[in-house]
Structure formats: structure tokens, C-alpha cells
VEXLOSE-196725 format. One record per residue (C-alpha): x, z, y; residue in three letters. Coordinates in steps of 0.001 Angstrom, whole numbers. Each point is the difference from the previous one (the first is absolute). Layout:
+---------+---------+---------+---------+
:       u :       w :       v : residuo :
+---------+---------+---------+---------+
:       X :       Z :       Y :     ala :
...
+---------+---------+---------+---------+
END
This chain:
+---------+---------+---------+---------+
:       u :       w :       v : residuo :
+---------+---------+---------+---------+
:   31293 :    8914 :    8436 :     unk :
:   -3231 :     261 :   -1525 :     unk :
:    -864 :    1501 :   -3746 :     unk :
:   -1573 :   -2534 :   -1638 :     unk :
:    -290 :   -3553 :     721 :     unk :
:   -3566 :   -1351 :    -857 :     unk :
:    -649 :   -3688 :    -758 :     unk :
:   -3406 :    -823 :     177 :     unk :
:   -2730 :    1426 :    2539 :     unk :
:   -2997 :    -558 :   -2467 :     unk :
:   -2649 :    2768 :   -1219 :     unk :
:    2607 :    1626 :   -2197 :     unk :
:    3161 :    -308 :    1924 :     unk :
:   -1933 :    1764 :    3261 :     unk :
:   -1272 :    2613 :   -2766 :     unk :
:    3457 :    1080 :    -928 :     unk :
:    1283 :    -431 :    4097 :     unk :
:   -2678 :    2182 :    1185 :     unk :
:     678 :    2743 :   -3305 :     unk :
:    3659 :    -198 :    1210 :     unk :
:    -562 :     524 :    3644 :     unk :
:   -2625 :    3481 :    -657 :     unk :
:    3666 :    1294 :   -1931 :     unk :
:    2067 :    -631 :    2816 :     unk :
:    1915 :   -3032 :   -1281 :     unk :
:     928 :   -3267 :    1830 :     unk :
:   -1195 :   -3124 :   -1388 :     unk :
:     340 :   -3907 :    1831 :     unk :
:   -2698 :   -2173 :   -1493 :     unk :
:     769 :   -3627 :    -353 :     unk :
:   -2934 :   -2567 :    -331 :     unk :
:     155 :   -3666 :    1301 :     unk :
:   -3931 :     261 :     684 :     unk :
:   -2034 :     558 :    3156 :     unk :
:   -1801 :    3239 :   -1420 :     unk :
:   -2972 :    -418 :    2699 :     unk :
:    -774 :   -3862 :   -1243 :     unk :
:    -801 :    1987 :   -3035 :     unk :
:   -1725 :    3082 :    1068 :     unk :
:   -2144 :   -1298 :    2790 :     unk :
:   -1322 :   -3333 :   -1987 :     unk :
:   -3383 :    -392 :   -1052 :     unk :
:   -1462 :    1611 :   -3279 :     unk :
:    1790 :   -2137 :   -2661 :     unk :
:   -1640 :    1378 :   -2864 :     unk :
:    2974 :    1964 :   -1590 :     unk :
:    -339 :    3752 :    -767 :     unk :
:    1583 :    2351 :   -2079 :     unk :
:   -1032 :    3259 :   -1779 :     unk :
:    1928 :    2940 :    1400 :     unk :
:     684 :    2666 :   -2750 :     unk :
:   -1174 :    3700 :     555 :     unk :
:    3674 :    1231 :    -559 :     unk :
:    1258 :   -3150 :    2536 :     unk :
:   -2969 :    1046 :    2511 :     unk :
:    1664 :    3810 :     180 :     unk :
:    3335 :   -1868 :     612 :     unk :
:   -1383 :   -1484 :    2918 :     unk :
:   -1553 :    2906 :    1167 :     unk :
:    2995 :    1961 :     135 :     unk :
:    2387 :   -2111 :    1101 :     unk :
:   -2676 :    -758 :    2881 :     unk :
:   -1039 :   -4167 :    -844 :     unk :
:   -3511 :    1099 :    -532 :     unk :
:     -87 :    1196 :    3521 :     unk :
:      42 :   -3419 :    1358 :     unk :
:   -2305 :   -1972 :   -2271 :     unk :
:   -2086 :   -2073 :    2187 :     unk :
:   -3494 :     919 :   -2961 :     unk :
:    -184 :    2287 :   -2300 :     unk :
:       5 :   -1642 :   -3506 :     unk :
:   -2458 :     195 :   -2487 :     unk :
:     263 :    2424 :   -2574 :     unk :
:    -102 :    -770 :   -3915 :     unk :
:   -1777 :    2967 :   -1556 :     unk :
:    -948 :   -1769 :   -3792 :     unk :
:    2013 :   -3296 :   -1611 :     unk :
:   -2318 :   -1241 :   -2535 :     unk :
:    1570 :   -1729 :   -2766 :     unk :
:   -2154 :   -2880 :   -1678 :     unk :
:     653 :   -2281 :   -2852 :     unk :
:   -2260 :   -2996 :    1225 :     unk :
:   -3730 :     604 :     774 :     unk :
:     174 :    2113 :   -2969 :     unk :
:   -1658 :    3504 :    -172 :     unk :
:    2260 :    2765 :     312 :     unk :
:    3546 :     439 :    1489 :     unk :
:    2091 :    2724 :    1203 :     unk :
:    -381 :    1812 :    3347 :     unk :
:    3226 :    1796 :    1573 :     unk :
:   -2128 :    2537 :    2626 :     unk :
:    2057 :    1817 :    2798 :     unk :
:     792 :    3193 :    -468 :     unk :
:   -2175 :    3201 :     694 :     unk :
:    2611 :     891 :    2808 :     unk :
:   -1886 :   -3284 :    2078 :     unk :
:    3419 :   -2148 :     297 :     unk :
:    -962 :   -3342 :    -809 :     unk :
:    1852 :   -2022 :   -1926 :     unk :
:    1170 :   -2405 :    2493 :     unk :
:   -1198 :   -1819 :    3100 :     unk :
:    -614 :   -3625 :     813 :     unk :
:    1995 :   -1122 :    3518 :     unk :
:     337 :   -3552 :    1713 :     unk :
:    3391 :    -867 :    -639 :     unk :
:      18 :    -864 :    3783 :     unk :
:    -841 :    3728 :     975 :     unk :
:    2772 :    1432 :   -2691 :     unk :
:    2312 :   -2442 :    1897 :     unk :
:   -1373 :    1102 :    3880 :     unk :
:     281 :    4047 :   -1094 :     unk :
:    3732 :    -362 :   -1468 :     unk :
:    1365 :   -2100 :    2538 :     unk :
:   -1693 :    2002 :    2749 :     unk :
:    1318 :    3328 :   -2088 :     unk :
:    3829 :   -2182 :     378 :     unk :
:    -197 :    -541 :    3287 :     unk :
:    -877 :    3802 :     889 :     unk :
:    3192 :    1168 :   -2499 :     unk :
:    2766 :    1733 :    1710 :     unk :
:    2681 :   -1137 :   -2782 :     unk :
:   -1157 :   -3525 :    -487 :     unk :
:    1512 :   -2929 :    2029 :     unk :
:   -2166 :   -2747 :    -998 :     unk :
:    1576 :   -3976 :    -292 :     unk :
:   -3069 :   -2422 :     126 :     unk :
:     996 :   -3545 :      32 :     unk :
:    3505 :     448 :   -1364 :     unk :
:    1602 :   -1430 :   -3105 :     unk :
:    3083 :    1298 :   -1532 :     unk :
:    2933 :   -2213 :      43 :     unk :
:    2187 :    1832 :   -1619 :     unk :
:     394 :    3067 :   -2153 :     unk :
:    2663 :    1747 :   -1497 :     unk :
:    -382 :    2782 :   -2111 :     unk :
:    3289 :    2093 :   -1249 :     unk :
:    1379 :    3146 :    -686 :     unk :
:     613 :     725 :    4038 :     unk :
:   -3985 :    -239 :     406 :     unk :
:   -2630 :   -3505 :     950 :     unk :
:     697 :   -2281 :    3102 :     unk :
:   -2521 :   -2692 :     906 :     unk :
:     253 :   -2535 :    2582 :     unk :
:   -3246 :    -669 :    1376 :     unk :
:   -1123 :   -3714 :    1596 :     unk :
:     310 :     595 :    3420 :     unk :
:    3238 :    1439 :    -575 :     unk :
:    -286 :    3399 :     160 :     unk :
:    1484 :    2449 :   -3298 :     unk :
:   -1575 :    3012 :   -1900 :     unk :
:    1488 :    2271 :   -2078 :     unk :
:   -1135 :    2633 :   -2399 :     unk :
:    1291 :    1358 :   -2784 :     unk :
:   -3165 :    -930 :   -2425 :     unk :
:   -1819 :   -3524 :     -23 :     unk :
:   -3744 :     104 :   -1193 :     unk :
:   -1182 :   -3590 :   -1237 :     unk :
:   -4154 :     -86 :     702 :     unk :
:    -570 :   -3830 :     769 :     unk :
:   -2632 :    -308 :   -3048 :     unk :
:    -254 :   -1931 :   -3031 :     unk :
:    2595 :   -2910 :     862 :     unk :
:    2856 :    2657 :    1504 :     unk :
:    2886 :   -2134 :    1450 :     unk :
:    2119 :    3406 :     -37 :     unk :
:    -644 :     637 :   -3751 :     unk :
:    1089 :   -3782 :    -823 :     unk :
:    3335 :     -94 :    1790 :     unk :
:     695 :    3311 :   -1654 :     unk :
:    -316 :   -1825 :   -3517 :     unk :
:   -2445 :    2466 :   -1619 :     unk :
:   -2132 :   -1581 :   -2513 :     unk :
:   -4078 :    -514 :    -352 :     unk :
:   -1848 :     544 :   -2832 :     unk :
:   -3633 :   -2047 :     881 :     unk :
:   -2972 :   -1676 :   -1109 :     unk :
:   -3159 :   -1550 :     611 :     unk :
:   -3372 :     680 :   -1319 :     unk :
:   -1481 :   -4129 :     799 :     unk :
:   -2372 :    1979 :    2574 :     unk :
:    -688 :    -131 :    3593 :     unk :
:   -1399 :    3011 :    1858 :     unk :
:   -2385 :   -1445 :    2358 :     unk :
:    -928 :    2699 :    2758 :     unk :
:   -2505 :     571 :    2832 :     unk :
:   -2336 :    2792 :    1040 :     unk :
:   -3745 :    -816 :   -1072 :     unk :
:   -3151 :    1797 :    1762 :     unk :
:   -2701 :     614 :   -2312 :     unk :
:   -3587 :    2057 :     385 :     unk :
:     454 :    2904 :   -2443 :     unk :
:    1909 :    2880 :    1355 :     unk :
:    3547 :     200 :   -2350 :     unk :
:    -160 :    3953 :      -5 :     unk :
:    3729 :      -1 :     506 :     unk :
:     702 :   -1609 :   -3458 :     unk :
:    2753 :   -2232 :   -1243 :     unk :
:   -1751 :   -2273 :   -2585 :     unk :
:    3114 :   -1419 :   -2295 :     unk :
:   -2059 :   -3197 :   -2577 :     unk :
:    2040 :   -1246 :   -2454 :     unk :
:    -395 :   -3358 :   -1251 :     unk :
:    1684 :   -2310 :   -2169 :     unk :
:     849 :   -1928 :    2463 :     unk :
:    1639 :    2535 :    1901 :     unk :
:    -962 :    3292 :    2078 :     unk :
:   -2992 :     241 :    3001 :     unk :
:     438 :    3086 :    2281 :     unk :
:   -2028 :    1169 :    2914 :     unk :
:    1271 :    2526 :    1657 :     unk :
:   -2219 :    1653 :    3225 :     unk :
:     761 :    -564 :    3623 :     unk :
:   -1442 :    2046 :    2893 :     unk :
:   -3265 :   -1726 :    1499 :     unk :
:    -132 :   -2427 :    2748 :     unk :
:   -1967 :    1467 :    2779 :     unk :
:   -2723 :   -1614 :    -400 :     unk :
:    -455 :    2115 :   -2496 :     unk :
:     485 :   -2947 :   -3225 :     unk :
:    2255 :    1164 :   -2701 :     unk :
:    3377 :   -1200 :    -876 :     unk :
:    2277 :    -267 :   -3083 :     unk :
:    3473 :   -1974 :    -670 :     unk :
:      29 :   -2029 :   -3133 :     unk :
:    2821 :    -519 :   -1680 :     unk :
:    -575 :   -2989 :   -2606 :     unk :
:    2445 :    -802 :   -2645 :     unk :
:    -552 :   -3855 :   -1034 :     unk :
:    2020 :   -2478 :   -2219 :     unk :
:    2247 :   -1696 :    1997 :     unk :
:   -2098 :   -3198 :    -573 :     unk :
:   -3182 :     896 :    1156 :     unk :
:    1312 :    1644 :    3224 :     unk :
:     577 :   -3753 :    2096 :     unk :
:   -3991 :    -171 :   -1153 :     unk :
:    -738 :    3437 :    1335 :     unk :
:    1511 :    -692 :    3143 :     unk :
:   -1843 :   -2768 :     648 :     unk :
:   -3491 :    1436 :    -489 :     unk :
:   -2332 :     359 :    2681 :     unk :
:     220 :    3925 :    1960 :     unk :
:   -3557 :      34 :   -1648 :     unk :
:     848 :   -1635 :   -3219 :     unk :
:    2741 :    2339 :    -363 :     unk :
:   -1982 :    3224 :     892 :     unk :
:   -2554 :    -949 :   -2831 :     unk :
:    2382 :    -187 :   -2394 :     unk :
:    1591 :    3237 :     579 :     unk :
:   -3270 :    1185 :      41 :     unk :
:   -1128 :   -1047 :   -3557 :     unk :
:    3318 :    1509 :    -926 :     unk :
:    -633 :    3319 :     994 :     unk :
:   -3219 :     -86 :   -1429 :     unk :
:   -2005 :     -52 :    2813 :     unk :
:     -92 :    3935 :     277 :     unk :
:    1243 :       2 :    4057 :     unk :
:   -2634 :   -2777 :     547 :     unk :
:     638 :   -2941 :    2157 :     unk :
:    3473 :    -881 :     974 :     unk :
:    1281 :   -1621 :    3152 :     unk :
:    3488 :   -1112 :     583 :     unk :
:    1687 :    1946 :    3346 :     unk :
:    3863 :   -1182 :     -90 :     unk :
:    1878 :   -2529 :    -943 :     unk :
:     431 :    -673 :   -3785 :     unk :
:    4023 :     203 :    -736 :     unk :
:    1718 :    -747 :   -3376 :     unk :
:    3261 :    1339 :   -1909 :     unk :
:    1930 :    -603 :   -2943 :     unk :
:    -298 :    3037 :   -2212 :     unk :
:    3543 :    1102 :   -1902 :     unk :
:    2356 :    2906 :   -1025 :     unk :
:    3475 :     574 :    1242 :     unk :
:    2137 :    3096 :    -283 :     unk :
:    4043 :    -114 :     945 :     unk :
:    1979 :    1024 :   -2817 :     unk :
:    1629 :    2648 :    2530 :     unk :
:   -1319 :    1199 :    3552 :     unk :
:    2884 :    1567 :    1357 :     unk :
:    3473 :   -1690 :     882 :     unk :
:    3483 :    1091 :    1595 :     unk :
:   -1721 :    1471 :    3396 :     unk :
:   -3183 :   -2058 :    -966 :     unk :
:   -3761 :     940 :    -784 :     unk :
:   -2847 :   -1584 :    -855 :     unk :
:   -3101 :     932 :     775 :     unk :
:   -3889 :   -1382 :    -770 :     unk :
:    -302 :   -3767 :    -902 :     unk :
:    3496 :    -754 :     266 :     unk :
:     183 :    2262 :   -3034 :     unk :
:   -3163 :    -798 :   -2028 :     unk :
:   -2636 :   -1433 :    -128 :     unk :
:   -4059 :     278 :   -1952 :     unk :
:   -2979 :   -1137 :    -620 :     unk :
:   -2581 :    1022 :    2743 :     unk :
:   -2587 :    1352 :   -1773 :     unk :
:     600 :    3499 :     126 :     unk :
:     897 :     243 :    3088 :     unk :
:    2888 :    1098 :      55 :     unk :
:    3054 :   -2548 :    1226 :     unk :
:      23 :    1131 :    3329 :     unk :
:    -136 :    3481 :    -994 :     unk :
:    3397 :     -12 :   -2342 :     unk :
:    1540 :   -1311 :    3279 :     unk :
:   -1537 :    3266 :    1860 :     unk :
:    1393 :    1980 :   -2967 :     unk :
:    3189 :   -1449 :     267 :     unk :
:     322 :     721 :    3726 :     unk :
:   -1039 :    3604 :    -701 :     unk :
:    2661 :     386 :   -2834 :     unk :
:    2888 :   -1541 :    2065 :     unk :
:   -1534 :    1525 :    3451 :     unk :
:     656 :    3204 :   -2019 :     unk :
:    3447 :    -217 :   -1965 :     unk :
:    1672 :   -1082 :    3502 :     unk :
:   -1386 :    2793 :    1523 :     unk :
:    1583 :    2855 :   -3055 :     unk :
:    3199 :   -2175 :     478 :     unk :
:     152 :      44 :    4014 :     unk :
:     -88 :    3848 :    -677 :     unk :
:    2492 :     373 :   -2561 :     unk :
:    1800 :   -1885 :    2566 :     unk :
:     907 :   -2948 :   -2281 :     unk :
:     580 :   -3684 :     702 :     unk :
:   -4121 :   -1614 :       5 :     unk :
:    1996 :   -2909 :   -1674 :     unk :
:    1236 :    2150 :   -2837 :     unk :
:    -177 :   -1762 :   -3578 :     unk :
:   -1455 :    3852 :   -1090 :     unk :
:   -2714 :     -95 :    2407 :     unk :
:    -849 :   -3651 :    -444 :     unk :
:    -199 :     855 :   -4069 :     unk :
:   -2526 :    3077 :     215 :     unk :
:   -1958 :   -2366 :    2250 :     unk :
:     -98 :   -2789 :   -2952 :     unk :
:    -179 :    2418 :   -2755 :     unk :
:   -2947 :    1826 :    1771 :     unk :
:   -2146 :   -3462 :     469 :     unk :
:     657 :   -2028 :   -2690 :     unk :
:   -1570 :    1912 :   -2761 :     unk :
:   -3089 :     403 :    2377 :     unk :
:    -279 :   -3923 :    1147 :     unk :
:     938 :    -769 :   -3733 :     unk :
:   -3357 :    1842 :   -1300 :     unk :
:   -2364 :   -1148 :    3107 :     unk :
:    1322 :   -3765 :    -840 :     unk :
:    -500 :     484 :   -3693 :     unk :
:   -3586 :    1282 :     148 :     unk :
:   -1295 :   -2107 :    2724 :     unk :
:    1703 :   -3394 :   -2007 :     unk :
:   -1597 :    1635 :   -3473 :     unk :
:   -3546 :     130 :    1720 :     unk :
:     264 :   -3258 :    1398 :     unk :
:    1069 :   -1488 :   -3607 :     unk :
:   -2312 :    2115 :   -2364 :     unk :
:   -3526 :    -893 :    2237 :     unk :
:    1636 :   -3354 :    -220 :     unk :
:    -671 :    -662 :   -3473 :     unk :
:   -3553 :   -2111 :   -1135 :     unk :
:   -2371 :     -39 :   -1963 :     unk :
:   -2501 :    2818 :   -1108 :     unk :
:    1696 :    1611 :   -2703 :     unk :
:    2639 :     712 :    2782 :     unk :
:   -2809 :    1430 :    2479 :     unk :
:   -1167 :    2702 :   -2475 :     unk :
:    2989 :    1105 :    -582 :     unk :
:     689 :     309 :    4271 :     unk :
:   -3207 :    1401 :     151 :     unk :
:     756 :    2601 :   -2868 :     unk :
:    3558 :     901 :    1579 :     unk :
:   -1657 :     546 :    3389 :     unk :
:   -2348 :    2497 :   -1635 :     unk :
:    2863 :    1935 :   -1627 :     unk :
:    1735 :     185 :    2844 :     unk :
:   -3087 :    1216 :    2119 :     unk :
:    -478 :    3044 :   -2544 :     unk :
:    4100 :    1193 :     -88 :     unk :
:      54 :    1573 :    2822 :     unk :
:    4463 :     -32 :     213 :     unk :
:    -205 :   -3426 :    -297 :     unk :
:   -1874 :    -830 :    2227 :     unk :
:     916 :    2485 :    3184 :     unk :
:    3364 :   -1848 :   -1216 :     unk :
:   -1611 :   -3231 :    1242 :     unk :
:   -2194 :    1599 :    2918 :     unk :
:    3609 :    1352 :    1151 :     unk :
:    1937 :   -3775 :    -216 :     unk :
:   -2500 :   -1372 :    2050 :     unk :
:    -220 :    3093 :    2732 :     unk :
:    3961 :    -758 :    -233 :     unk :
:     629 :    3777 :    -810 :     unk :
:    1439 :    -242 :   -3414 :     unk :
:    3559 :     690 :    -681 :     unk :
:    2880 :    1720 :    2241 :     unk :
:   -1910 :    -101 :    3012 :     unk :
:    2251 :     -35 :    3611 :     unk :
:   -1074 :    2553 :    2305 :     unk :
:   -1315 :   -2447 :    2348 :     unk :
:   -2127 :   -1286 :   -2608 :     unk :
:   -1638 :    4278 :    -347 :     unk :
:     -42 :    -107 :    3563 :     unk :
:    2646 :    1948 :     849 :     unk :
:    2685 :    -795 :    2525 :     unk :
:    3952 :    -525 :   -1354 :     unk :
+---------+---------+---------+---------+
END
């Protein structure tokens, strides 16, 4: 019998599995996908910002050891209201730790899968689906589509925003749409990015350029996350690569020189969702199964890593006390710990998007004035920087770089 069944072997599910494995807890990971097909695929332009606190966890539990390529550090986040002068800059601290790291998603998947396969306490059931699950006072019992049966005191849903486990549990979800689509890809550009992430807010939607490692031939790269009105997204996708790069170059103001598209463009609708609760009888939700936010702050997957770090710590402490890992008291502690933090980050992100989306010259003047005030108020600016680094609030041990 295992300690935990994890439904979902994606970025967050495998991070949780690695955290549990590093502390000696046994977990079964169930996922219908072929992990190698995703990790070994050609680069599809999808990238993720891994906050400095998440990277500490990766180093502590051995995920970083399996990264096939180094990430690109983010040492400055430059926020601007359109191309107007001024703005707000968040700098890495004097201790030298970057604000975060940019990675290709396929490299993150490869590292997480290889770390999971190296785990001594992990049972990976890829290519398998649950056909029945029973959760009751006696534990969790799951039958898979190959007829095998697994059991544990606790079930964790890490299946993403459309989690079937969450739906089966009847957990309600509050949702809204931003009427925007994100267009993502990776660009080459003439000038070095200097490890700077640029967040340029336009009334039509935010435009972000995020530093990536240089190509072997020395060309500089940045990931692009461009939020455009949903009605305009098909038109952007129909543009030739050269025309799209020219549009992005104009939106950036040309400060990085000429742009060239390096990867396919993909798009997805932007929205917000948050569950009414993140626990049920012997059930916990993590990552997008519990919450989803606008990507502009780069905190979406990092909220999931924070969930994983907090849940692992709660379960390890419960094991040391000899508790049933599905005990409601343990799950309540996790829910309380994560509820306030995830709500705070979600509210900040949503507020930023809505504030910078107000059109008009007066609104722009007010925003620039507000950014100037923030830049001069040290504690407020430091708090916003802490949110970007993922170091705000009551941090789990793993996010501080300490074992559990």
C-alpha cells in the first residue's frame, strides 16, 4: 500500500511526487499520457518561468540535477505602461539569487520524468486511467483500466484545470474569462536581453518578453507571451512568421533589434478559476485543479509548486506524528496554508491586468504616477518583488531550500 495516489503526472504532479520521494513517502502516479512523447518532442515554443523559490525546491529534491539544459536567469523585471518613458523595475537582490529562471517546458518535463524514474519510493503508472475510485473512512481504493488495483490513505488530484477527479467530487469552481487569448512562442533578436523580463502593458492586453538562453550560434532568444483580444487571435496566427515577428518588434518598440520567429505559435484562452474548496474526504487538489490565473506575472505553475511543497511538508509532519495521511486535520492545515497565499497572488495578478487595461490618456498618467510611487516606497516595492520571486508569505521548507 502506498502513502499517496497522485492523479496527474504533469509538471506539478511530478514535483509533488519528487518531494514525497525525497522524504521517504511512497506515491503512485497515474496518468494516461506517454511522458517520453511530450519530453522528447521538438521544441513547440512553450516555456515556463520558474521562480527562485521553486528552483530552490528543485535543487533540494533533485529535480535540478536532471535538467538537460540550463535555464536563463531573470535578474530584472521591467514593467512599463506602453512605450511611454518611465516604469518600474524589480532587481535581483545583492545576494545574487535571480528573481527566477526561464525554461523550455520540454526540458522541465524531461527533468521531472527522469527524477521520478530515479525515485526509490515511486510507482509510475503512465498510460493508465482510473476506471473506479472509492474514498471512504477506510482509505482510497482505485481500479485502473488494466485491472490493477492500488490503495492509499490519500488521493491527490493534479490533473489540470479540467480535473475529472474534482468534477466527480462535486467541488464547485468559480470562473471568468478575460476575453483575451495568449499567443506564445520564442523569438530571436539582434540585441542581448541582459537577463531582463519585459512586461509591457497595452490597453489591448499585456505583452511580455522573457529571457531565454542563447542559441549555439550566438543568437539571442526571448519567449513571448502576447495577450490579444480573442477576436484578433486568429488573425495573428494567420500572419506569416516574418509578419508576426515584425508586429512583435513594433510592440516591443524595437529596443531588442530585429525579431525572427524560432518556434511555432500557439494560443489559448485566458481566464481565472478558483475552487470553492481544495480538499474533500481523503482528497486534495493541487495546481490548476485548484486555481488558475492570468499568465502575465508568470506565477501560474509556481502556485502549483507552492501547493506541492506545502502538501509534502504537511504529510511528512503527519507521518512523523503517526497520523493517518488522509486525516481531515492534516488536510485542513494544507487548505488553510494554501488558501490565503493563492488568493493573494490571484487577486494581485487580476488587479494588475484590469488596472493596465483601462484605456485613455488620463488612466495612463495615473498608472505611471502609481508606478513612480511604488518605486519610491521601499517596503511596497519589496513586497511586490517577493511575490514575483515566490518568496512572500509563510514559505514551506522546500521553497527555502531546506529538506523536510
